[in-house]
GUROKE-332691 format. One line per field, with one value per atom (N, C-alpha, C, O): residue number from 1; residue in three letters; chain; atom name; y, x negated, z negated. Coordinates in steps of 0.05 Angstrom, whole numbers, plus 32768, in hexadecimal, padded with zeros to 4 digits. Layout:
<pts>
n <- (NUM_...) .
res <- (ALA_...) .
chain <- (A_...) .
atom <- (CA_...) .
north <- (Y_...) .
east <- (X_...) .
up <- (Z_...) .
</pts>
This chain:
<pts>
n <- (1_1_1_1_2_2_2_2_3_3_3_3_4_4_4_4_5_5_5_5_6_6_6_6_7_7_7_7_8_8_8_8_9_9_9_9_10_10_10_10_11_11_11_11_12_12_12_12_13_13_13_13_14_14_14_14_15_15_15_15_16_16_16_16_17_17_17_17_18_18_18_18_19_19_19_19_20_20_20_20_21_21_21_21_22_22_22_22_23_23_23_23_24_24_24_24_25_25_25_25_26_26_26_26_27_27_27_27_28_28_28_28_29_29_29_29_30_30_30_30_31_31_31_31_32_32_32_32_33_33_33_33_34_34_34_34_35_35_35_35_36_36_36_36_37_37_37_37_38_38_38_38_39_39_39_39_40_40_40_40_41_41_41_41_42_42_42_42_43_43_43_43_44_44_44_44_45_45_45_45_46_46_46_46_47_47_47_47_48_48_48_48_49_49_49_49_50_50_50_50_51_51_51_51_52_52_52_52_53_53_53_53_54_54_54_54_55_55_55_55_56_56_56_56_57_57_57_57_58_58_58_58_59_59_59_59_60_60_60_60_61_61_61_61_62_62_62_62_63_63_63_63_64_64_64_64_65_65_65_65_66_66_66_66_67_67_67_67_68_68_68_68_69_69_69_69_70_70_70_70_71_71_71_71_72_72_72_72_73_73_73_73_74_74_74_74_75_75_75_75_76_76_76_76_77_77_77_77_78_78_78_78_79_79_79_79_80_80_80_80_81_81_81_81_82_82_82_82_83_83_83_83_84_84_84_84_85_85_85_85_86_86_86_86_87_87_87_87_88_88_88_88_89_89_89_89_90_90_90_90_91_91_91_91_92_92_92_92_93_93_93_93_94_94_94_94_95_95_95_95_96_96_96_96_97_97_97_97_98_98_98_98_99_99_99_99_100_100_100_100_101_101_101_101_102_102_102_102_103_103_103_103_104_104_104_104_105_105_105_105_106_106_106_106_107_107_107_107_108_108_108_108_109_109_109_109_110_110_110_110_111_111_111_111_112_112_112_112_113_113_113_113_114_114_114_114_115_115_115_115_116_116_116_116_117_117_117_117_118_118_118_118_119_119_119_119_120_120_120_120_121_121_121_121_122_122_122_122_123_123_123_123_124_124_124_124_125_125_125_125_126_126_126_126_127_127_127_127_128_128_128_128_129_129_129_129_130_130_130_130_131_131_131_131_132_132_132_132_133_133_133_133_134_134_134_134_135_135_135_135_136_136_136_136_137_137_137_137_138_138_138_138_139_139_139_139_140_140_140_140) .
res <- (HIS_HIS_HIS_HIS_VAL_VAL_VAL_VAL_VAL_VAL_VAL_VAL_ILE_ILE_ILE_ILE_SER_SER_SER_SER_HIS_HIS_HIS_HIS_ARG_ARG_ARG_ARG_LYS_LYS_LYS_LYS_LEU_LEU_LEU_LEU_VAL_VAL_VAL_VAL_SER_SER_SER_SER_ALA_ALA_ALA_ALA_TYR_TYR_TYR_TYR_PRO_PRO_PRO_PRO_SER_SER_SER_SER_SER_SER_SER_SER_LEU_LEU_LEU_LEU_SER_SER_SER_SER_SER_SER_SER_SER_SER_SER_SER_SER_SER_SER_SER_SER_ILE_ILE_ILE_ILE_MET_MET_MET_MET_SER_SER_SER_SER_ASN_ASN_ASN_ASN_LEU_LEU_LEU_LEU_ARG_ARG_ARG_ARG_SER_SER_SER_SER_LEU_LEU_LEU_LEU_PRO_PRO_PRO_PRO_SER_SER_SER_SER_THR_THR_THR_THR_ALA_ALA_ALA_ALA_PRO_PRO_PRO_PRO_LEU_LEU_LEU_LEU_ILE_ILE_ILE_ILE_ILE_ILE_ILE_ILE_GLY_GLY_GLY_GLY_TYR_TYR_TYR_TYR_ALA_ALA_ALA_ALA_SER_SER_SER_SER_ASN_ASN_ASN_ASN_ALA_ALA_ALA_ALA_ASN_ASN_ASN_ASN_SER_SER_SER_SER_GLY_GLY_GLY_GLY_LYS_LYS_LYS_LYS_VAL_VAL_VAL_VAL_ASP_ASP_ASP_ASP_ARG_ARG_ARG_ARG_ALA_ALA_ALA_ALA_ILE_ILE_ILE_ILE_VAL_VAL_VAL_VAL_ASP_ASP_ASP_ASP_GLY_GLY_GLY_GLY_ALA_ALA_ALA_ALA_ASN_ASN_ASN_ASN_ILE_ILE_ILE_ILE_ILE_ILE_ILE_ILE_ILE_ILE_ILE_ILE_TRP_TRP_TRP_TRP_SER_SER_SER_SER_PHE_PHE_PHE_PHE_ILE_ILE_ILE_ILE_HIS_HIS_HIS_HIS_LEU_LEU_LEU_LEU_HIS_HIS_HIS_HIS_ILE_ILE_ILE_ILE_THR_THR_THR_THR_ASP_ASP_ASP_ASP_ASP_ASP_ASP_ASP_SER_SER_SER_SER_LYS_LYS_LYS_LYS_CYS_CYS_CYS_CYS_THR_THR_THR_THR_ILE_ILE_ILE_ILE_LYS_LYS_LYS_LYS_THR_THR_THR_THR_SER_SER_SER_SER_LEU_LEU_LEU_LEU_ASP_ASP_ASP_ASP_LEU_LEU_LEU_LEU_VAL_VAL_VAL_VAL_GLU_GLU_GLU_GLU_ILE_ILE_ILE_ILE_LYS_LYS_LYS_LYS_ARG_ARG_ARG_ARG_ILE_ILE_ILE_ILE_ARG_ARG_ARG_ARG_GLU_GLU_GLU_GLU_LYS_LYS_LYS_LYS_TYR_TYR_TYR_TYR_LYS_LYS_LYS_LYS_HIS_HIS_HIS_HIS_VAL_VAL_VAL_VAL_VAL_VAL_VAL_VAL_HIS_HIS_HIS_HIS_LEU_LEU_LEU_LEU_ALA_ALA_ALA_ALA_ALA_ALA_ALA_ALA_PHE_PHE_PHE_PHE_GLY_GLY_GLY_GLY_GLY_GLY_GLY_GLY_TRP_TRP_TRP_TRP_ASN_ASN_ASN_ASN_GLY_GLY_GLY_GLY_PRO_PRO_PRO_PRO_HIS_HIS_HIS_HIS_PRO_PRO_PRO_PRO_PRO_PRO_PRO_PRO_THR_THR_THR_THR_PHE_PHE_PHE_PHE_SER_SER_SER_SER_ASN_ASN_ASN_ASN_GLY_GLY_GLY_GLY_SER_SER_SER_SER_SER_SER_SER_SER_LEU_LEU_LEU_LEU_SER_SER_SER_SER_GLY_GLY_GLY_GLY_GLU_GLU_GLU_GLU_LYS_LYS_LYS_LYS_TRP_TRP_TRP_TRP_CYS_CYS_CYS_CYS_GLU_GLU_GLU_GLU_VAL_VAL_VAL_VAL_PHE_PHE_PHE_PHE_MET_MET_MET_MET_LYS_LYS_LYS_LYS_PHE_PHE_PHE_PHE_ASN_ASN_ASN_ASN_GLU_GLU_GLU_GLU_GLU_GLU_GLU_GLU_SER_SER_SER_SER_GLY_GLY_GLY_GLY_GLY_GLY_GLY_GLY_LEU_LEU_LEU_LEU_PHE_PHE_PHE_PHE_ASP_ASP_ASP_ASP_GLY_GLY_GLY_GLY) .
chain <- (A_A_A_A_A_A_A_A_A_A_A_A_A_A_A_A_A_A_A_A_A_A_A_A_A_A_A_A_A_A_A_A_A_A_A_A_A_A_A_A_A_A_A_A_A_A_A_A_A_A_A_A_A_A_A_A_A_A_A_A_A_A_A_A_A_A_A_A_A_A_A_A_A_A_A_A_A_A_A_A_A_A_A_A_A_A_A_A_A_A_A_A_A_A_A_A_A_A_A_A_A_A_A_A_A_A_A_A_A_A_A_A_A_A_A_A_A_A_A_A_A_A_A_A_A_A_A_A_A_A_A_A_A_A_A_A_A_A_A_A_A_A_A_A_A_A_A_A_A_A_A_A_A_A_A_A_A_A_A_A_A_A_A_A_A_A_A_A_A_A_A_A_A_A_A_A_A_A_A_A_A_A_A_A_A_A_A_A_A_A_A_A_A_A_A_A_A_A_A_A_A_A_A_A_A_A_A_A_A_A_A_A_A_A_A_A_A_A_A_A_A_A_A_A_A_A_A_A_A_A_A_A_A_A_A_A_A_A_A_A_A_A_A_A_A_A_A_A_A_A_A_A_A_A_A_A_A_A_A_A_A_A_A_A_A_A_A_A_A_A_A_A_A_A_A_A_A_A_A_A_A_A_A_A_A_A_A_A_A_A_A_A_A_A_A_A_A_A_A_A_A_A_A_A_A_A_A_A_A_A_A_A_A_A_A_A_A_A_A_A_A_A_A_A_A_A_A_A_A_A_A_A_A_A_A_A_A_A_A_A_A_A_A_A_A_A_A_A_A_A_A_A_A_A_A_A_A_A_A_A_A_A_A_A_A_A_A_A_A_A_A_A_A_A_A_A_A_A_A_A_A_A_A_A_A_A_A_A_A_A_A_A_A_A_A_A_A_A_A_A_A_A_A_A_A_A_A_A_A_A_A_A_A_A_A_A_A_A_A_A_A_A_A_A_A_A_A_A_A_A_A_A_A_A_A_A_A_A_A_A_A_A_A_A_A_A_A_A_A_A_A_A_A_A_A_A_A_A_A_A_A_A_A_A_A_A_A_A_A_A_A_A_A_A_A_A_A_A_A_A_A_A_A_A_A_A_A_A_A_A_A_A_A_A_A_A_A_A_A_A_A_A_A_A_A_A_A_A_A_A_A_A_A_A_A_A_A_A_A_A_A_A_A_A_A_A_A_A_A_A_A_A_A_A_A_A_A_A_A_A_A_A_A_A_A_A_A_A_A_A_A_A_A_A_A_A_A_A_A_A) .
atom <- (N_CA_C_O_N_CA_C_O_N_CA_C_O_N_CA_C_O_N_CA_C_O_N_CA_C_O_N_CA_C_O_N_CA_C_O_N_CA_C_O_N_CA_C_O_N_CA_C_O_N_CA_C_O_N_CA_C_O_N_CA_C_O_N_CA_C_O_N_CA_C_O_N_CA_C_O_N_CA_C_O_N_CA_C_O_N_CA_C_O_N_CA_C_O_N_CA_C_O_N_CA_C_O_N_CA_C_O_N_CA_C_O_N_CA_C_O_N_CA_C_O_N_CA_C_O_N_CA_C_O_N_CA_C_O_N_CA_C_O_N_CA_C_O_N_CA_C_O_N_CA_C_O_N_CA_C_O_N_CA_C_O_N_CA_C_O_N_CA_C_O_N_CA_C_O_N_CA_C_O_N_CA_C_O_N_CA_C_O_N_CA_C_O_N_CA_C_O_N_CA_C_O_N_CA_C_O_N_CA_C_O_N_CA_C_O_N_CA_C_O_N_CA_C_O_N_CA_C_O_N_CA_C_O_N_CA_C_O_N_CA_C_O_N_CA_C_O_N_CA_C_O_N_CA_C_O_N_CA_C_O_N_CA_C_O_N_CA_C_O_N_CA_C_O_N_CA_C_O_N_CA_C_O_N_CA_C_O_N_CA_C_O_N_CA_C_O_N_CA_C_O_N_CA_C_O_N_CA_C_O_N_CA_C_O_N_CA_C_O_N_CA_C_O_N_CA_C_O_N_CA_C_O_N_CA_C_O_N_CA_C_O_N_CA_C_O_N_CA_C_O_N_CA_C_O_N_CA_C_O_N_CA_C_O_N_CA_C_O_N_CA_C_O_N_CA_C_O_N_CA_C_O_N_CA_C_O_N_CA_C_O_N_CA_C_O_N_CA_C_O_N_CA_C_O_N_CA_C_O_N_CA_C_O_N_CA_C_O_N_CA_C_O_N_CA_C_O_N_CA_C_O_N_CA_C_O_N_CA_C_O_N_CA_C_O_N_CA_C_O_N_CA_C_O_N_CA_C_O_N_CA_C_O_N_CA_C_O_N_CA_C_O_N_CA_C_O_N_CA_C_O_N_CA_C_O_N_CA_C_O_N_CA_C_O_N_CA_C_O_N_CA_C_O_N_CA_C_O_N_CA_C_O_N_CA_C_O_N_CA_C_O_N_CA_C_O_N_CA_C_O_N_CA_C_O_N_CA_C_O_N_CA_C_O_N_CA_C_O_N_CA_C_O_N_CA_C_O_N_CA_C_O_N_CA_C_O_N_CA_C_O_N_CA_C_O_N_CA_C_O_N_CA_C_O_N_CA_C_O_N_CA_C_O_N_CA_C_O_N_CA_C_O_N_CA_C_O_N_CA_C_O_N_CA_C_O_N_CA_C_O_N_CA_C_O_N_CA_C_O) .
north <- (7FE8_8003_801A_8018_8030_8043_805A_805D_806B_8084_809D_80A4_80AB_80C9_80DB_80E0_80E5_80F5_8110_810E_8128_813F_813F_814A_812E_812E_8119_8118_8109_80EF_80D6_80D4_80C2_80A7_809F_80A2_8095_8084_8070_8068_805A_803D_8030_802F_8024_800F_7FF1_7FDE_7FEF_7FD4_7FC6_7FD2_7FA8_7F9E_7FA4_7FAC_7F9F_7FA5_7F8E_7F94_7F77_7F64_7F68_7F58_7F7E_7F81_7F97_7F9D_7FA4_7FC1_7FBD_7FD2_7FA5_7F9F_7F9C_7F9D_7F96_7F8C_7FA1_7FB9_7F98_7FAA_7FBA_7FCE_7FB9_7FC5_7FDE_7FF3_7FD9_7FEC_8005_801B_7FFD_8011_8022_8037_8016_8023_8037_8042_8039_8044_8061_806C_8071_8091_809D_8093_80B6_80C4_80D6_80DC_80E2_80F7_8112_811A_811B_8138_8149_814C_8156_8166_817D_8184_818E_81A8_81AF_81C4_819C_819E_819A_818F_81A4_819D_817C_8174_816D_8154_8158_8168_8148_8149_812D_8121_8122_8106_80FD_8107_80E9_80DB_80C0_80B3_80B5_809B_808E_809C_8077_806B_804B_803D_8043_8027_801A_8002_802E_8022_8031_8048_8028_8030_8030_8037_8029_8029_8043_8048_804E_8061_807A_8088_8080_809B_80AD_80BE_80AB_80BF_80C3_80DA_80B0_80B2_80C2_80D2_80BE_80CD_80E8_80FA_80EA_8108_8115_8128_8108_8113_811C_8131_8108_810B_8129_813B_812A_813F_8158_816C_8155_816C_8172_8184_8163_816D_8156_8157_8142_812A_8122_8121_811D_8110_80F8_80EF_80F0_80D7_80CD_80DC_80AF_80A2_8085_8075_8086_8070_805E_8064_8048_8031_8022_8015_801F_8012_7FFC_8003_7FE1_7FD7_7FC1_7FB5_7FBB_7F9F_7F97_7FA7_7F7C_7F6C_7F59_7F49_7F56_7F45_7F29_7F2D_7F12_7EFB_7EE6_7EE5_7ECE_7EBA_7EA2_7EA2_7E8E_7E7D_7E65_7E61_7E55_7E42_7E30_7E23_7E2D_7E1B_7E2F_7E2B_7E46_7E50_7E61_7E66_7E67_7E75_7E95_7E9D_7EA5_7EC1_7ED1_7ECF_7EDC_7EE9_7F08_7F14_7F13_7F28_7F2C_7F2B_7F2F_7F35_7F4D_7F60_7F4F_7F65_7F64_7F51_7F77_7F76_7F91_7F96_7FA0_7FB2_7FAA_7F98_7FB7_7FB2_7FBE_7FD6_7FAB_7FB0_7FB6_7FC4_7FAA_7FB5_7FD0_7FDC_7FDA_7FF6_8009_8020_7FFD_8010_8012_8023_7FFF_7FFA_8010_801A_8014_8022_8041_8051_8046_805F_806B_8081_8057_805B_8063_8073_8051_805B_8071_8081_8078_8095_80AE_80C1_80A8_80C2_80BA_80AE_80BE_80B8_80CA_80BF_80DF_80F4_80E6_80ED_80D5_80CE_80B6_809F_80B8_80A5_8096_80A1_807C_806C_8058_8047_805B_804E_803B_803F_8023_800F_8012_8013_8013_8011_7FF6_7FE5_7FF1_7FD6_7FD8_7FEC_7FC1_7FC3_7FB8_7FA4_7FCD_7FC7_7FC8_7FD3_7FBB_7FBF_7FA4_7F95_7F96_7F7D_7F69_7F54_7F6F_7F5B_7F60_7F78_7F4E_7F55_7F5A_7F4F_7F6D_7F7D_7F76_7F7C_7F68_7F5A_7F37_7F2C_7F2D_7F12_7F00_7F01_7EED_7ED8_7EBF_7EB8_7EAE_7E8F_7E81_7E8C_7E6A_7E5F_7E60_7E61_7E5E_7E5D_7E76_7E7A_7E8C_7EA7_7EB7_7ECD_7EAB_7EB6_7EC9_7EC9_7ED8_7EEA_7EE7_7ED7_7EF9_7EFA_7F11_7F1E_7F19_7F30_7F48_7F42_7F62_7F77_7F75_7F7C_7F6B_7F6E_7F57_7F5E_7F3B_7F28_7F31_7F2C_7F3E_7F45_7F58_7F55_7F6A_7F7A_7F6E_7F7A_7F55_7F41_7F3C_7F43_7F2F_7F23_7F3B_7F35_7F54_7F6C_7F70_7F73_7F6F_7F77_7F60_7F62_7F4C_7F33_7F38_7F38_7F3E_7F44_7F5D_7F5B_7F74_7F8E_7F85_7F8D_7F70_7F6C_7F5E_7F62_7F4A_7F37_7F48_7F42_7F5A_7F70_7F87_7F97_7F86_7F94_7FB6_7FCB_7FB0_7FC5_7FDE_7FF5_7FDA_7FF1_8002_8019_7FF9_800D_8013_8001_802E_803B_8036_803F_802B_8024_801C_8015) .
east <- (7FEE_7FFF_7FEE_7FD5_7FFC_7FF0_7FF3_800B_7FE3_7FEB_7FE6_7FD1_7FFA_7FF5_7FEC_7FFA_7FD1_7FC4_7FB8_7FA5_7FC3_7FB9_7FB5_7FA4_7FCB_7FC5_7FB6_7FB0_7FB0_7F9E_7FAA_7FB5_7FA7_7FAD_7F9B_7F85_7F9E_7F8E_7F8E_7FA4_7F7D_7F83_7F7D_7F68_7F98_7F9E_7F9B_7FA5_7F8C_7F90_7F74_7F5F_7F7A_7F62_7F48_7F48_7F30_7F17_7F16_7F0B_7F1E_7F1B_7F27_7F21_7F3A_7F44_7F38_7F3F_7F26_7F18_7F09_7F04_7EFF_7EF1_7F05_7EFE_7F1E_7F31_7F32_7F2F_7F35_7F3D_7F53_7F53_7F69_7F7E_7F7B_7F87_7F64_7F5D_7F53_7F55_7F45_7F36_7F4B_7F44_7F60_7F72_7F89_7F9B_7F87_7F97_7F99_7F83_7FAF_7FAE_7FB6_7FC6_7FA7_7FAA_7FBD_7FC8_7FC5_7FDD_7FCD_7FB6_7FE1_7FD7_7FCD_7FD8_7FB4_7FA5_7FAF_7FAD_7FBD_7FC4_7FE2_7FED_7FEA_8007_801A_8011_8030_8041_804C_8050_804E_8056_8075_8083_807F_8099_80A1_809C_80B1_80B4_80CF_80E0_80D6_80EA_80EF_80DB_8104_810A_8119_812A_8115_811E_8124_8116_8137_813C_8142_813F_814A_814D_813C_8143_8128_8114_811E_810F_8138_8147_815D_816A_815C_8178_816D_817E_8154_814E_8144_8133_8151_8158_8134_812D_8124_810A_80F8_80E6_80FC_80F0_80F7_80E7_810E_811E_810C_80FD_810E_8101_80E2_80D8_80D6_80B9_80B5_80A8_80C1_80CA_80CA_80BC_80DF_80E5_80D1_80D7_80BA_80A6_80A0_808B_80AF_80A5_808C_8085_807D_8064_8059_8042_8073_806E_808A_809E_808C_80A6_809F_808D_80B4_80B3_80C7_80DF_80BF_80D2_80DE_80D0_80F9_8106_8119_812C_8114_8107_80F7_8100_80DF_80D4_80D0_80CB_80D4_80DF_80CA_80C4_80BD_80B1_80BD_80D5_80BA_80CC_80BF_80A7_80CB_80BB_80D0_80E8_80C4_80D5_80DA_80CD_80EC_80F4_80DF_80DF_80CE_80B1_80A0_8088_80A7_8098_807D_8068_8083_8070_8078_808F_8063_8066_8065_8052_8074_8076_8083_8089_8085_808E_80A8_80A3_80C1_80D5_80E0_80E3_80E9_80F2_8106_8102_811F_812A_8126_8134_8111_8107_80FA_80E8_8103_80F7_80DC_80D6_80CD_80AC_80A0_808D_80AE_80A7_80AB_809A_80C6_80C9_80BD_80BA_80B5_80A1_8086_8077_807F_805E_8066_8052_8078_807A_807C_806F_8088_8088_806B_8062_805F_804A_802F_801C_8039_8022_8027_8015_8043_804B_803F_8031_8048_8041_802B_8031_800E_7FF8_7FF6_7FE9_8001_7FFA_800C_8005_801E_802E_802C_802E_8029_8027_803E_8052_803D_8051_804D_803B_8064_805D_8076_808A_8071_8084_8091_8084_80B1_80BD_80BF_80C3_80BA_80C8_80E0_80E5_80F2_8107_8124_812A_812E_814E_815B_8151_8172_8180_8187_8185_8193_8197_8185_818C_816D_8153_8143_813F_8136_8122_810D_8109_80FD_80E6_80CE_80D2_80B6_80B7_80C3_80C4_80CB_80D9_80C9_80B0_80D8_80C9_80CE_80E2_80BB_80C0_80D3_80DC_80D6_80EE_80E8_80FA_80CD_80C6_80C3_80B6_80D2_80CD_80B3_80B1_80A2_8088_8088_809C_8072_8072_8056_8048_8049_8030_802C_803E_800E_8005_800B_8011_800A_8006_7FF0_7FF5_7FD8_7FC4_7FD0_7FD5_7FD5_7FDF_7FF5_7FF4_8009_801F_8013_801B_8003_7FF3_7FE4_7FE3_7FD7_7FC9_7FE0_7FDE_7FF6_800B_8018_801F_801A_8023_800D_8012_7FF6_7FE0_7FDA_7FD0_7FE0_7FE3_7FF4_7FF1_800C_8025_8020_8025_8015_800D_7FFD_8001_7FE5_7FD6_7FDD_7FD5_7FED_7FFD_8014_801B_801B_802D_801D_802A_8004_7FF5_7FEF_7FEB_7FF1_7FE4_7FFE_7FF7_8015_802A_802B_8032_8025_8029_8012_8002_800E_7FF6_7FFA_7FE6_800D_800D_802A_802E) .
up <- (7FFE_8002_8000_7FFE_8001_800B_7FF5_7FF0_7FE5_7FD9_7FE4_7FEF_7FE2_7FF3_7FDB_7FC7_7FDF_7FCB_7FD9_7FE7_7FD5_7FE0_8003_8012_800A_802A_8037_804F_8024_802E_8023_800D_8039_8031_8025_802E_800E_7FFD_7FFF_7FFA_8006_800B_7FEF_7FE3_7FE9_7FD5_7FDC_7FCF_7FF6_7FFE_7FF0_7FED_7FE7_7FE3_7FF2_800A_7FE2_7FF2_8004_8019_8002_8010_802A_803C_8030_8047_8054_806A_8048_8050_8067_8073_8073_808B_80A7_80BE_809B_80B1_80C5_80BF_80DF_80F9_80F4_8102_80E3_80DE_80D3_80D9_80BA_80AC_80B6_80AC_80CF_80DA_80F2_80FD_80F7_8106_80F6_8103_80DE_80CE_80D8_80DC_80DC_80E2_80C8_80B8_80C6_80B0_80AD_80C2_8098_8096_80A4_80A1_80B1_80BF_80A8_8092_80B1_809E_8099_8082_80AB_80AB_80B1_80AD_80BB_80C6_80AB_8097_80AC_8093_809B_80B1_8083_8082_8089_807D_80A1_80A5_80AD_80C2_8094_8093_8097_8088_80AA_80AE_80A6_80A4_80A3_809A_80AF_80B9_80B9_80D3_80CF_80C0_80DE_80D7_80F7_80FD_8107_8122_8137_813D_8142_8156_8172_8184_8177_818E_8194_81A8_8183_8182_8195_81A1_8196_819D_8189_818E_8171_815A_814F_8148_814F_814A_815B_8152_8174_818A_8186_8183_8186_817D_8166_816A_814F_813A_813E_8135_814B_814F_8160_8156_8178_8185_817A_8180_8162_8155_813B_812B_8138_8127_8115_810A_8110_80FD_8101_8119_80F2_80F0_80E0_80E1_80D0_80BF_80C4_80C4_80CA_80CA_80B9_80BC_80A7_8094_80A0_80A0_80A8_80AD_809C_808C_809B_8087_8093_80A2_808A_8070_807D_8091_8071_8074_8055_8043_8053_803B_8034_8046_801F_8016_8013_800C_8015_801A_8010_8016_7FFF_7FFA_8007_8001_801A_8025_8012_7FFD_801B_8008_8004_7FEF_8015_800E_8004_8008_7FF5_7FEA_7FF6_7FEA_800F_801F_8020_8024_801A_801B_8037_8046_8039_8051_8054_8040_806A_806C_8082_809A_807B_808C_8096_8087_80B0_80B5_80CB_80DA_80D3_80E7_80FB_810E_80F2_80FF_811B_811B_8134_814C_814B_814D_8148_814B_8169_816E_817A_8194_819B_81A8_8191_8195_8182_8187_816C_815B_8161_8157_8174_8181_819D_81A8_81A4_81B9_81B1_81BE_81A1_818E_8186_818C_8175_816D_8184_8182_8199_81B0_81BA_81C1_81BE_81CF_81BB_81C2_81A4_818E_8180_816B_8185_817E_8161_8150_815A_8145_812C_8116_812D_811E_8107_8110_80F0_80DC_80D8_80D0_80DE_80D5_80C1_80C3_80A5_8090_8092_80A0_807D_807D_805F_804A_8061_8044_803F_8051_8022_801E_800E_8000_8011_7FFE_800D_801A_8005_800A_7FF0_7FDC_7FF1_7FD8_7FD6_7FEA_7FB9_7FAF_7FB3_7FBD_7FAC_7FA8_7F98_7F94_7F89_7F76_7F86_7F9C_7F78_7F87_7F73_7F5C_7F79_7F8E_7F88_7F72_7FA1_7F9A_7F8B_7F8A_7F80_7F70_7F79_7F86_7F73_7F78_7F64_7F51_7F6B_7F60_7F3C_7F2B_7F37_7F1A_7F0D_7EF8_7F1E_7F13_7F12_7F07_7F1D_7F21_7F3A_7F48_7F40_7F5D_7F64_7F58_7F7C_7F82_7F73_7F69_7F72_7F65_7F7A_7F91_7F73_7F85_7F9F_7FB6_7F95_7FA5_7FBE_7FD5_7FB2_7FC2_7FD8_7FF1_7FCC_7FE0_7FF3_800A_7FF0_7FFC_8013_8029_8010_8022_8037_804F_802D_803B_8050_8066_8048_8056_806E_8086_8064_807A_8090_80A6_8085_80A0_80AC_80C5_80A2_80AF_80C6_80DE_80B8_80CA_80DF_80F6_80DA_80EF_8103_811B_80FA_8112_8126_813D_811A_8125_8139_8148_8138_8148_8139_8144_811D_810D_810D_8108_8112_8112_80FD_80FF_80E8_80CE_80C1_80BC_80BA_80B0_8092_8085_8084_8068_8060_8049) .
</pts>
């Protein structure tokens, strides 16, 4: 995950991931422009493109979900159109794309059948793997 501090994205990723190719492609927050943030869940509506043209420079995509399968595999699930998000990301190179975890009506983070869960660092590794497999769509 990422902490925003004085206009800098401060990596909170485990040091084991610091050499990842994804880490080298993360976009930084705008250094001088105002931060204009929009939440989006539908990349196909044209509203995200319109918001960016109108000045948005950070898009927070909602939602992606931490998920534990029936066979205890930890994964990320989303109904977001990742192909369309990739198109938007490639078209507007100045825009930072963040992933919002969550939704409603579920435990955060999810738990195994015995009530335990992964540590935050392990969930971060699950997200980074998902992000890498998705082509590095999210900057945090």
